[in-house]
Backbone as CSV, one residue per row, in Angstrom:
resi,resn,N_x,N_y,N_z,CA_x,CA_y,CA_z,C_x,C_y,C_z
1,MET,16.689,6.676,4.888,17.022,5.754,3.820,15.808,5.573,2.925
2,ALA,15.998,5.623,1.636,14.901,5.506,0.673,14.396,4.068,0.619
3,LYS,13.101,3.946,0.596,12.456,2.635,0.502,11.663,2.586,-0.794
4,SER,11.577,1.415,-1.374,10.854,1.239,-2.627,9.357,1.165,-2.365
5,PRO,8.569,2.084,-2.932,7.123,2.033,-2.747,6.494,0.763,-3.316
6,LEU,7.021,0.288,-4.447,6.451,-0.928,-5.039,6.741,-2.162,-4.192
7,LEU,7.912,-2.215,-3.580,8.213,-3.333,-2.692,7.330,-3.271,-1.446
8,ALA,7.119,-2.075,-0.920,6.225,-1.922,0.236,4.815,-2.369,-0.113
9,LEU,4.354,-2.019,-1.304,3.029,-2.432,-1.760,2.959,-3.952,-1.870
10,ALA,3.964,-4.561,-2.470,3.978,-6.019,-2.641,4.001,-6.733,-1.289
11,LEU,4.810,-6.241,-0.370,4.876,-6.861,0.953,3.541,-6.759,1.675
12,SER,2.887,-5.606,1.517,1.600,-5.425,2.181,0.504,-6.261,1.532
13,LEU,0.651,-6.565,0.258,-0.319,-7.454,-0.380,-0.131,-8.892,0.107
14,LEU,1.105,-9.269,0.430,1.365,-10.606,0.965,0.796,-10.744,2.381
15,VAL,1.169,-9.800,3.230,0.697,-9.776,4.619,0.385,-8.324,4.956
16,ALA,-0.866,-8.056,5.296,-1.254,-6.683,5.629,-0.393,-6.162,6.770
17,GLY,0.182,-4.976,6.588,1.022,-4.365,7.602,2.506,-4.566,7.389
18,LEU,2.886,-5.557,6.603,4.305,-5.824,6.387,4.972,-4.694,5.600
19,GLY,4.243,-4.091,4.681,4.789,-2.966,3.923,5.046,-1.755,4.799
20,GLN,4.161,-1.518,5.780,4.363,-0.402,6.707,5.589,-0.655,7.584
21,ILE,5.758,-1.891,8.022,6.927,-2.223,8.839,8.205,-2.007,8.018
22,TYR,8.184,-2.405,6.755,9.324,-2.187,5.860,9.623,-0.696,5.703
23,ALA,8.559,0.114,5.652,8.733,1.555,5.456,9.059,2.291,6.755
24,GLY,9.159,1.566,7.854,9.542,2.202,9.102,8.379,2.594,9.994
25,ARG,7.175,2.277,9.613,5.989,2.582,10.422,5.554,1.314,11.159
26,THR,6.353,0.902,12.130,6.169,-0.382,12.787,4.834,-0.487,13.511
27,PHE,4.486,0.517,14.315,3.232,0.436,15.072,2.030,0.360,14.139
28,ARG,2.040,1.187,13.104,0.938,1.167,12.134,0.841,-0.196,11.452
29,GLY,1.988,-0.766,11.102,2.003,-2.073,10.467,1.468,-3.170,11.364
30,LEU,1.880,-3.145,12.621,1.391,-4.146,13.569,-0.109,-3.994,13.815
31,ALA,-0.583,-2.742,13.875,-2.016,-2.508,14.077,-2.826,-3.012,12.885
32,LEU,-2.346,-2.762,11.677,-3.059,-3.243,10.493,-3.002,-4.762,10.390
33,ALA,-1.879,-5.358,10.761,-1.773,-6.821,10.741,-2.734,-7.436,11.750
34,ALA,-2.831,-6.822,12.924,-3.746,-7.327,13.945,-5.203,-7.191,13.494
35,ALA,-5.538,-6.056,12.882,-6.909,-5.858,12.396,-7.240,-6.843,11.281
36,ASP,-6.290,-7.077,10.398,-6.504,-8.023,9.310,-6.666,-9.445,9.846
37,PHE,-5.823,-9.793,10.799,-5.923,-11.123,11.396,-7.251,-11.295,12.132
38,ALA,-7.650,-10.272,12.899,-8.888,-10.356,13.677,-10.108,-10.500,12.773
39,THR,-10.162,-9.713,11.698,-11.322,-9.822,10.804,-11.283,-11.126,10.011
40,GLY,-10.095,-11.598,9.673,-9.992,-12.891,8.994,-10.438,-14.035,9.888
41,TYR,-10.034,-13.973,11.149,-10.438,-15.002,12.104,-11.953,-14.947,12.345
42,ALA,-12.477,-13.736,12.484,-13.923,-13.582,12.705,-14.708,-14.110,11.511
43,TYR,-14.194,-13.891,10.310,-14.884,-14.409,9.124,-14.877,-15.937,9.111
44,MET,-13.744,-16.539,9.475,-13.671,-17.999,9.484,-14.632,-18.591,10.519
45,ARG,-14.815,-17.890,11.637,-15.712,-18.398,12.678,-17.179,-18.198,12.325
46,ALA,-17.526,-17.027,11.772,-18.935,-16.690,11.555,-19.371,-16.836,10.101
47,GLU,-18.414,-16.793,9.166,-18.710,-16.806,7.737,-19.753,-15.743,7.370
48,SER,-19.519,-14.558,7.887,-20.412,-13.431,7.651,-19.833,-12.564,6.528
49,GLU,-20.671,-12.257,5.560,-20.212,-11.486,4.401,-19.737,-10.080,4.762
50,PRO,-20.408,-9.353,5.670,-19.894,-8.019,6.032,-18.490,-8.066,6.649
51,ILE,-18.190,-9.114,7.397,-16.854,-9.231,7.980,-15.822,-9.470,6.884
52,LEU,-16.182,-10.260,5.892,-15.280,-10.490,4.759,-15.013,-9.189,4.010
53,ILE,-16.045,-8.396,3.798,-15.884,-7.103,3.113,-14.973,-6.190,3.921
54,LEU,-15.149,-6.175,5.245,-14.286,-5.367,6.106,-12.837,-5.834,6.009
55,ASN,-12.618,-7.132,5.951,-11.275,-7.679,5.816,-10.636,-7.249,4.498
56,ILE,-11.402,-7.262,3.423,-10.894,-6.835,2.117,-10.555,-5.349,2.136
57,ILE,-11.404,-4.554,2.790,-11.151,-3.107,2.883,-9.868,-2.842,3.668
58,ILE,-9.679,-3.543,4.776,-8.465,-3.363,5.577,-7.229,-3.754,4.772
59,SER,-7.310,-4.849,4.042,-6.171,-5.295,3.232,-5.845,-4.295,2.125
60,ALA,-6.875,-3.767,1.467,-6.652,-2.783,0.405,-6.066,-1.495,0.977
61,TYR,-6.597,-1.064,2.117,-6.078,0.151,2.759,-4.604,-0.046,3.137
62,ALA,-4.279,-1.214,3.676,-2.901,-1.490,4.087,-1.954,-1.418,2.892
63,ALA,-2.383,-1.933,1.744,-1.528,-1.920,0.553,-1.290,-0.491,0.064
64,VAL,-2.352,0.287,-0.028,-2.219,1.677,-0.502,-1.420,2.504,0.500
65,ASP,-1.672,2.307,1.772,-0.964,3.066,2.798,0.526,2.722,2.814
66,ALA,0.871,1.464,2.604,2.282,1.067,2.555,2.992,1.775,1.404
67,TYR,2.326,1.840,0.258,2.902,2.542,-0.897,3.141,4.017,-0.549
68,ARG,2.146,4.644,0.065,2.269,6.068,0.414,3.343,6.312,1.474
69,CYS,3.428,5.420,2.459,4.455,5.574,3.501,5.857,5.501,2.902
70,ALA,6.078,4.533,2.030,7.402,4.386,1.412,7.691,5.540,0.458
71,LYS,6.668,6.010,-0.243,6.866,7.120,-1.176,7.196,8.406,-0.424
72,ALA,6.591,8.593,0.742,6.868,9.798,1.541,8.316,9.832,2.005
73,LEU,8.933,8.676,2.165,10.337,8.642,2.563,11.266,9.069,1.434
74,ARG,10.798,8.969,0.209,11.644,9.306,-0.939,11.660,10.796,-1.242
75,VAL,10.659,11.535,-0.757,10.569,12.967,-1.021,11.524,13.697,-0.077
76,PRO,12.482,14.427,-0.630,13.403,15.147,0.248,12.680,16.283,0.967
77,ARG,12.942,16.381,2.222,12.316,17.446,3.010,13.171,18.699,2.924
78,ALA,12.511,19.808,2.759,13.230,21.080,2.689,13.659,21.470,4.096
79,GLU,14.913,21.815,4.217,15.415,22.244,5.514,15.169,23.738,5.656
80,PRO,14.807,24.166,6.847,14.532,25.589,7.035,15.796,26.424,6.822
81,GLU,15.579,27.561,6.216,16.711,28.448,5.964,17.113,29.152,7.247
82,VAL,18.394,29.214,7.451,18.923,29.930,8.613,19.460,31.255,8.098
83,LYS,18.901,32.334,8.630,19.349,33.650,8.186,20.694,33.975,8.830
84,GLN,21.600,34.364,7.990,22.906,34.774,8.462,22.840,36.260,8.791
85,PRO,23.458,36.656,9.861,23.431,38.088,10.193,24.221,38.885,9.139
86,GLU,23.681,40.063,8.855,24.346,40.899,7.858,25.531,41.612,8.492
87,LEU,26.608,41.618,7.771,27.779,42.364,8.214,27.870,43.654,7.413
88,ARG,27.780,44.724,8.117,27.871,46.024,7.440,29.170,46.725,7.833
89,VAL,29.849,47.186,6.816,31.099,47.907,7.059,30.837,49.366,6.752
90,TYR,31.139,50.246,7.705,30.912,51.672,7.512,32.194,52.387,7.284
């Protein structure tokens, strides 16, 4: 089923990983959501700038990846050709 890449991007901007879940990549979405949550929590506890930068990178990656995952679903895959046996009449 075709998924909208822009909707996947928007969902992932709201919550990291939600766009991947929408596009059918559930494990990837949950992993990105967990990483985003963990770095966000670590930043709130330590208020360390490198952790904040890592959180922003994870969020940006999640948004771009959600767009790509949904876009890949829209590209029709070529089915392999099945060779038909030749019939020869003599």
